[in-house]
C-alpha positions as CSV (number, residue, x, y, z in Angstrom):
1,L,0.0,0.0,0.0
2,Q,3.1,2.3,0.4
3,L,1.6,3.9,3.5
4,N,3.2,4.6,6.9
5,L,1.8,3.1,10.1
6,K,-0.2,6.2,11.0
7,D,-2.0,6.4,7.6
8,F,-2.5,2.6,7.5
9,R,-4.1,2.6,10.9
10,R,-6.3,5.6,9.9
11,L,-7.4,3.8,6.7
12,C,-8.3,0.7,8.5
13,I,-10.5,2.6,11.0
14,L,-12.3,4.4,8.2
15,K,-12.9,1.2,6.2
16,G,-13.8,-0.9,9.2
17,I,-10.9,-3.4,8.8
18,Y,-9.7,-5.1,12.0
19,P,-6.7,-7.5,12.7
20,H,-7.3,-11.2,13.2
21,E,-5.7,-13.8,15.4
22,P,-4.6,-16.8,13.3
23,L,-5.4,-20.3,14.5
24,H,-1.7,-21.5,14.2
25,K,0.1,-18.4,15.2
26,K,3.6,-20.0,15.4
27,K,3.2,-21.6,12.0
28,V,2.1,-18.3,10.4
29,N,5.0,-16.5,12.1
30,K,7.4,-19.1,10.7
31,G,8.4,-20.4,14.1
32,S,9.1,-17.0,15.7
33,T,7.4,-16.0,19.0
34,E,7.5,-12.3,18.2
35,N,4.2,-10.5,18.7
36,R,2.8,-9.3,15.4
37,V,-0.5,-8.0,14.0
38,Y,-2.1,-10.1,11.3
39,Y,-4.6,-9.1,8.6
40,Y,-6.4,-11.1,6.0
41,V,-4.9,-10.8,2.5
42,K,-8.4,-10.1,1.0
43,D,-8.7,-7.1,3.4
44,I,-5.4,-5.7,2.2
45,N,-6.4,-6.2,-1.4
46,F,-9.6,-4.4,-0.6
47,L,-7.8,-1.4,0.9
48,A,-5.5,-1.2,-2.1
49,S,-8.3,-0.1,-4.4
50,E,-9.4,2.7,-2.0
51,P,-9.3,6.2,-3.7
52,I,-8.8,7.9,-0.3
53,I,-5.1,6.7,-0.4
54,N,-4.4,9.3,-3.1
55,K,-5.8,12.0,-0.8
56,F,-3.4,11.0,2.0
57,R,-0.5,11.4,-0.5
58,E,-1.8,14.8,-1.6
59,Y,-2.0,15.9,2.0
60,K,1.6,15.0,2.5
61,I,2.6,17.0,-0.5
62,F,0.5,19.9,0.9
63,L,2.4,19.8,4.2
64,R,5.8,19.7,2.5
65,K,4.9,22.8,0.4
66,L,3.4,24.6,3.4
67,K,6.6,24.0,5.4
68,N,8.7,25.3,2.5
69,A,6.5,28.4,2.1
70,K,6.6,29.2,5.9
71,A,10.4,28.8,6.0
72,K,10.7,31.3,3.1
73,R,8.1,33.6,4.7
74,E,6.0,33.6,1.6
75,Y,2.7,34.4,3.4
76,D,0.7,35.0,0.2
77,R,1.7,31.5,-0.9
78,V,0.7,30.1,2.5
79,R,-2.8,31.6,2.2
80,R,-3.2,30.1,-1.3
81,L,-2.1,26.7,-0.1
82,Y,-4.6,26.8,2.7
83,A,-7.3,27.7,0.2
84,R,-6.4,24.7,-1.9
85,K,-5.9,22.3,1.0
86,P,-6.8,18.7,0.0
87,R,-10.0,17.4,1.6
88,Y,-11.8,14.1,1.3
89,Q,-15.4,13.0,1.8
90,L,-16.5,10.0,3.8
91,D,-20.0,9.8,2.4
92,R,-19.2,6.9,0.0
93,I,-17.5,4.9,2.8
94,V,-20.5,5.3,5.1
95,K,-22.8,4.0,2.4
96,E,-20.4,1.2,1.7
97,R,-20.2,0.1,5.3
98,Y,-24.0,0.6,6.0
99,P,-25.9,-0.4,2.9
100,T,-29.3,-0.3,4.9
101,F,-30.6,2.2,7.4
102,A,-31.2,-0.7,9.9
103,S,-27.5,-1.6,9.8
104,A,-26.6,2.0,10.7
105,L,-29.0,2.0,13.6
106,R,-27.5,-1.2,15.0
107,D,-24.0,0.5,15.1
108,L,-25.4,3.8,16.4
109,D,-24.6,3.2,20.1
110,D,-20.8,3.6,19.6
111,A,-21.2,6.7,17.5
112,L,-23.4,8.4,20.1
113,C,-21.1,7.5,23.0
114,L,-18.1,8.9,21.3
115,C,-19.8,12.1,19.9
116,F,-21.3,12.9,23.3
117,A,-17.9,12.5,24.9
118,F,-16.1,14.7,22.3
119,A,-18.8,17.4,22.6
120,T,-17.6,18.3,26.1
121,L,-13.8,18.1,25.5
122,P,-11.6,21.2,25.5
123,H,-10.1,22.4,22.2
124,T,-6.5,21.2,21.6
125,K,-4.2,20.8,18.6
126,T,-5.6,17.3,18.0
127,I,-9.2,18.0,18.9
128,T,-10.0,20.9,16.7
129,T,-12.8,23.4,17.2
130,S,-14.7,22.3,14.2
131,L,-14.7,18.7,15.4
132,V,-16.1,19.6,18.8
133,N,-18.7,22.0,17.3
134,S,-19.8,19.2,14.9
135,C,-20.2,16.7,17.8
136,R,-22.2,19.3,19.8
137,R,-24.5,20.1,16.9
138,L,-25.2,16.5,15.9
139,T,-25.9,15.4,19.5
140,A,-28.3,18.3,20.1
141,E,-30.1,17.3,16.9
142,F,-30.4,13.7,18.1
143,N,-31.7,14.9,21.5
144,H,-34.4,16.9,19.7
145,Y,-35.4,13.8,17.7
146,L,-35.8,11.9,21.0
147,I,-38.1,14.7,22.3
148,E,-40.2,15.0,19.2
149,S,-40.6,11.3,18.5
150,Q,-40.9,10.4,22.2
151,T,-38.8,7.2,21.7
152,L,-36.8,7.4,24.9
153,S,-37.6,4.4,27.1
154,K,-35.1,4.1,30.0
155,V,-32.8,6.5,31.9
156,F,-30.3,5.6,34.7
157,I,-28.0,7.9,36.5
158,S,-24.7,6.2,37.6
159,I,-21.3,7.2,38.8
160,K,-19.8,6.8,35.3
161,G,-22.5,8.9,33.6
162,I,-26.1,8.9,32.5
163,Y,-27.3,5.8,30.6
164,Y,-30.1,6.3,28.0
165,Q,-32.0,3.7,26.0
166,A,-34.4,4.4,23.1
167,E,-36.3,2.2,20.7
168,I,-36.0,3.6,17.2
169,M,-37.6,1.8,14.3
170,G,-37.5,-1.5,16.1
171,E,-33.9,-1.2,17.2
172,R,-33.0,-0.8,20.9
173,I,-30.1,1.7,21.2
174,T,-28.2,2.2,24.5
175,W,-25.6,4.9,25.1
176,I,-23.9,6.8,27.9
177,V,-23.4,10.5,28.4
178,G,-20.9,11.9,30.9
179,H,-21.9,14.2,33.7
180,D,-21.9,17.9,33.1
181,R,-18.6,18.9,34.6
182,G,-15.3,20.4,33.5
183,V,-12.9,18.0,31.8
184,G,-9.2,18.7,32.4
185,H,-6.2,17.6,30.3
186,V,-6.3,13.9,29.5
187,S,-2.9,12.3,28.7
188,Q,-3.7,8.6,29.0
189,V,-5.8,8.5,25.8
190,D,-4.5,8.4,22.2
191,F,-6.7,11.2,20.7
192,A,-5.0,10.8,17.3
193,V,-6.8,7.4,16.9
194,M,-10.0,8.6,18.6
195,T,-10.4,11.6,16.3
196,T,-10.3,9.3,13.3
197,F,-13.3,7.4,14.8
198,V,-15.1,10.6,15.5
199,E,-14.4,11.9,12.0
200,F,-16.2,8.8,10.6
201,Y,-19.0,8.9,13.1
202,I,-19.8,12.5,12.4
203,T,-20.5,11.7,8.8
204,M,-22.5,8.7,9.8
205,L,-24.6,10.5,12.4
206,S,-25.4,13.4,10.0
207,F,-26.9,10.8,7.6
208,V,-28.8,9.1,10.4
209,N,-30.2,12.4,11.8
210,F,-31.4,13.5,8.3
211,R,-33.2,10.2,7.9
212,L,-34.7,10.3,11.4
213,Y,-35.9,13.9,10.9
214,Q,-37.5,13.0,7.6
215,S,-39.3,10.0,9.1
216,I,-41.3,12.2,11.6
217,G,-41.8,15.2,9.3
218,L,-39.2,17.6,10.8
219,F,-37.1,20.1,8.8
220,Y,-33.4,19.3,8.5
221,P,-31.4,21.3,9.6
222,P,-33.7,21.8,12.5
223,Q,-35.8,25.0,12.8
224,I,-37.2,26.5,16.0
225,V,-41.0,27.1,16.2
226,F,-42.1,30.8,16.5
227,L,-38.6,32.0,15.6
228,S,-38.5,35.6,14.6
229,N,-36.7,36.7,11.5
230,K,-34.5,39.2,13.5
231,I,-32.0,36.7,14.7
232,N,-28.5,35.7,13.7
233,E,-27.1,32.2,13.3
234,E,-25.3,32.0,16.6
235,E,-28.5,32.9,18.6
236,E,-30.5,30.3,16.6
237,A,-27.8,27.6,17.3
238,E,-28.0,28.4,21.0
239,K,-31.7,28.1,21.0
240,I,-31.5,24.7,19.3
241,Y,-28.8,23.5,21.8
242,S,-31.0,24.5,24.8
243,L,-33.7,21.8,24.0
244,A,-36.4,24.1,25.5
245,R,-38.4,24.8,22.4
246,P,-40.2,22.5,19.9
247,L,-39.0,22.2,16.3
248,A,-40.9,23.2,13.2
249,K,-42.6,20.4,11.4
250,Q,-43.6,19.9,7.8
251,V,-47.4,19.8,7.2
252,K,-48.4,16.4,5.7
253,E,-51.7,14.7,5.3
254,E,-52.0,11.6,7.4
255,E,-52.9,8.5,5.4
256,P,-55.4,6.1,7.0
257,L,-53.9,2.8,8.2
258,P,-55.0,-0.4,6.5
259,D,-57.1,-2.9,8.3
260,M,-55.1,-5.9,9.5
261,D,-56.1,-9.1,11.2
262,I,-54.0,-9.5,14.4
263,S,-54.0,-12.6,16.5
264,S,-55.0,-12.4,20.2
265,E,-51.4,-12.9,21.5
266,I,-50.0,-10.2,19.3
267,N,-53.0,-8.0,20.1
268,S,-52.4,-8.3,23.8
269,E,-48.7,-7.6,23.5
270,F,-49.4,-4.6,21.3
271,A,-52.0,-3.3,23.8
272,E,-49.5,-3.6,26.6
273,R,-46.9,-1.7,24.7
274,F,-49.4,0.9,23.6
275,N,-50.6,1.5,27.2
276,D,-47.0,1.8,28.4
277,M,-46.3,4.4,25.6
278,E,-49.5,6.3,26.5
279,K,-48.5,6.5,30.2
280,K,-45.0,7.7,29.3
281,N,-46.1,10.3,26.7
282,N,-48.7,11.9,29.1
283,L,-46.7,11.6,32.3
284,F,-46.1,15.4,32.7
285,V,-48.9,16.8,30.6
286,N,-50.1,20.3,31.8
287,C,-46.9,20.5,34.0
288,K,-44.4,23.3,33.9
289,F,-40.9,22.8,35.4
290,W,-38.4,25.4,36.5
291,L,-34.8,24.0,36.7
292,N,-32.3,25.5,39.1
293,R,-28.9,26.2,37.8
294,E,-27.3,23.3,39.7
295,T,-29.5,20.6,38.1
296,P,-28.6,18.6,34.9
297,K,-30.6,20.6,32.4
298,D,-30.2,18.5,29.3
299,L,-31.2,15.3,31.1
300,L,-34.3,16.9,32.7
301,A,-35.3,18.8,29.5
302,I,-35.3,15.6,27.4
303,I,-37.4,13.6,29.9
304,I,-39.9,16.4,30.7
305,R,-40.5,17.5,27.2
306,S,-40.7,13.9,25.8
307,C,-43.4,13.3,28.5
308,G,-45.5,16.3,27.4
309,G,-44.3,18.9,29.9
310,G,-42.7,22.4,29.6
311,V,-39.3,23.3,30.9
312,S,-37.3,26.5,31.4
313,W,-34.4,27.8,33.5
314,E,-32.4,30.9,34.2
315,N,-30.7,32.5,31.1
316,C,-32.3,29.9,28.8
317,P,-31.9,31.1,25.2
318,A,-35.3,29.7,24.2
319,A,-37.3,30.2,27.4
320,F,-41.1,30.2,27.3
321,F,-41.5,31.6,30.8
322,N,-39.5,33.0,33.7
323,E,-39.0,32.0,37.3
324,N,-41.9,34.2,38.6
325,D,-44.5,32.7,36.3
326,A,-47.6,31.7,38.2
327,S,-48.2,28.7,35.9
328,I,-45.1,26.8,37.1
329,T,-46.2,23.6,38.8
330,H,-42.8,22.0,39.8
331,Q,-39.4,23.5,40.6
332,V,-36.4,21.1,40.5
333,I,-33.6,21.9,42.9
334,D,-30.5,20.1,44.1
335,R,-29.9,22.0,47.3
336,P,-30.8,21.3,50.9
337,F,-33.2,24.3,51.2
338,L,-34.3,27.5,49.6
339,S,-34.7,30.9,51.3
340,N,-37.7,32.0,49.2
341,T,-40.4,29.5,48.3
342,N,-43.7,29.6,46.5
343,I,-46.6,27.8,48.0
344,N,-48.2,27.3,44.6
345,R,-45.6,24.9,43.3
346,F,-43.9,21.7,44.3
347,Y,-40.2,21.5,45.1
348,V,-38.5,18.2,44.2
349,Q,-35.0,16.8,43.6
350,P,-33.9,15.7,40.1
351,Q,-34.2,12.0,40.9
352,W,-38.0,12.3,41.2
353,V,-38.2,13.1,37.5
354,V,-36.1,10.1,36.5
355,D,-37.8,7.7,38.8
356,C,-41.2,8.8,37.6
357,F,-40.1,8.3,34.0
358,N,-38.8,4.8,34.6
359,L,-41.9,3.7,36.6
360,R,-44.4,5.5,34.2
361,R,-46.3,7.2,37.0
362,R,-45.9,10.1,39.3
363,L,-44.4,9.1,42.6
364,P,-45.2,10.6,46.0
365,L,-43.3,13.9,46.6
366,E,-42.6,13.3,50.3
367,N,-39.5,11.1,49.6
368,Y,-38.0,13.6,47.1
369,L,-38.4,16.9,48.9
370,P,-35.3,19.2,49.1
371,G,-32.9,18.0,51.8
372,A,-34.6,14.6,52.2
373,V,-32.7,11.4,52.1
374,L,-33.5,10.0,48.7
375,P,-34.7,6.4,48.1
376,P,-32.3,4.1,46.2
377,H,-32.2,4.9,42.5
378,L,-32.9,1.5,40.9
379,S,-31.7,0.6,37.5
380,P,-34.4,0.0,34.9
381,F,-32.0,-2.1,32.9
382,V,-32.1,-5.0,35.4
383,S,-34.9,-7.5,34.9
384,D,-36.6,-9.0,37.9
385,T,-36.3,-12.7,37.6
386,S,-37.0,-15.4,40.1
387,G,-34.1,-16.9,41.9
388,E,-32.0,-13.7,41.8
389,Y,-31.6,-10.9,44.4
390,I,-34.2,-8.2,44.2
391,P,-33.7,-5.1,46.4
392,P,-36.4,-4.6,49.0
393,E,-37.2,-1.2,47.5
394,R,-38.0,-2.9,44.2
395,I,-40.2,-5.4,46.0
396,A,-42.2,-2.6,47.6
397,Q,-42.6,-0.9,44.1
398,L,-43.8,-4.2,42.6
399,K,-46.3,-4.6,45.5
400,E,-47.7,-1.1,44.9
401,L,-48.1,-1.9,41.2
402,V,-49.9,-5.2,41.9
403,E,-52.2,-3.6,44.4
404,G,-53.0,-0.8,41.9
405,T,-53.7,-3.3,39.2
406,I,-55.9,-5.4,41.5
407,K,-57.9,-2.3,42.5
408,G,-58.4,-1.3,39.0
409,N,-59.4,-4.8,37.9
410,H,-61.8,-5.3,40.9
411,G,-64.2,-2.6,39.7
412,N,-64.2,-4.0,36.2
413,F,-64.8,-7.5,37.6
414,L,-67.9,-6.3,39.6
415,N,-69.2,-4.5,36.6
416,I,-68.8,-7.7,34.5
417,N,-70.7,-9.8,37.2
418,K,-73.5,-7.3,37.3
419,E,-73.9,-7.4,33.5
420,Q,-73.8,-11.2,33.5
421,N,-76.6,-11.3,36.2
422,N,-78.8,-8.8,34.4
423,S,-78.3,-10.7,31.2
424,K,-79.7,-14.0,32.6
425,S,-82.9,-15.2,30.9
426,D,-86.1,-15.7,32.9
427,E,-86.8,-19.0,31.1
428,F,-83.9,-20.8,32.9
429,R,-83.5,-20.8,36.7
430,V,-80.7,-22.5,38.7
431,E,-81.3,-23.2,42.4
432,E,-78.9,-24.4,45.0
433,G,-79.1,-28.1,45.7
434,K,-77.7,-30.6,48.2
435,T,-75.3,-33.4,47.3
436,H,-76.4,-35.8,50.2
437,K,-79.5,-36.8,52.1
438,E,-80.1,-35.4,55.6
439,N,-79.2,-37.9,58.4
440,V,-82.2,-38.0,60.9
441,Q,-80.3,-39.7,63.7
442,K,-77.5,-37.1,63.5
443,S,-79.9,-34.2,63.8
444,I,-81.6,-35.9,66.9
445,D,-78.2,-36.4,68.6
446,E,-77.3,-32.7,68.0
447,K,-80.6,-31.6,69.6
448,V,-80.1,-33.8,72.7
449,C,-76.5,-32.6,73.2
């Protein structure tokens, strides 16, 4: 291939070629025990026909000319060289690696984890400003899709970060987002390799976001609803990043769904999923939340807005209301107490929002008041199976769910019995009978005793 190790590694990452461990390592290595990396011959032949190799060579020539021009202080030539800097597109490689949209969704978890991580990193020589801004823009667009499509299903806050899970077009996607805090200088990570992955995932995620936006009738790039014309691009971008306002949708006529014959088992499963979706989508309807500045705003905004609620906070670029609005129903704080409180709203901690979302119902506020000792934050990713350890808090939650289900079904059962009794025909009558003859001697003995 006539490439150095750096360019070869970069090419393998972009094309998705990985090394392999041979079955007979000593035989392949001709008796030597030296550690080596092995690739298939067909993979190397596949890389040899890649046009992007020529772009790598052109970039080396560009660097050599640029170094020569800077040494001679020919600044006009330097500007001309930067204007003609060789660039390459990864669109063709993305289409080659993911021929179908479902295959791209199956590999979306790695792309989301890496893009969310790079969106919070500081700018360095390796991590350029354009790379960080692209990650920030694409992750904000994906968060808007989660809100508008209401496909978010599970959230869990851990020490490592915040775990999300969404069901998009039949694919279950799980990713992790780091906590909102400052990231210092990291020296244990080879960012030269990581930036190559991010470079590919940025192109892939832009394709995925475009397809997802088109599937639910949103404009791409996203547009804010009720956005005035007197606004610049930076203000519009900040409003999109804030996640507080809905996006503009394309007006389309809804086509009627065709009639389909569904079996009873599929129908019951579909009804259960539909009820769960209905509970989740209407969880915070007619509720307005004010977020204090110490709370995780992106996490709470995604959950609250995807459940039908409104959200705002201090210095929010796309705020619908301010802190003194009388229509605010809940205020989320992460402090022991507040000096000034409003009796017309509820004060809760951020965990209340996440726990309500995972359980699909509004939990009592007494356990989540400011300064209170919070109940354990249970993971929704753990399934409750018999024979395994189940925390006592989870057992109490299951008991409450069962009792609520029994109470709800008890009224329906009584109504069904009443309807059945009223529907009995007068022509048929069933009376209570006896299965044995009465013993006369036994009755006399009972009277004597």
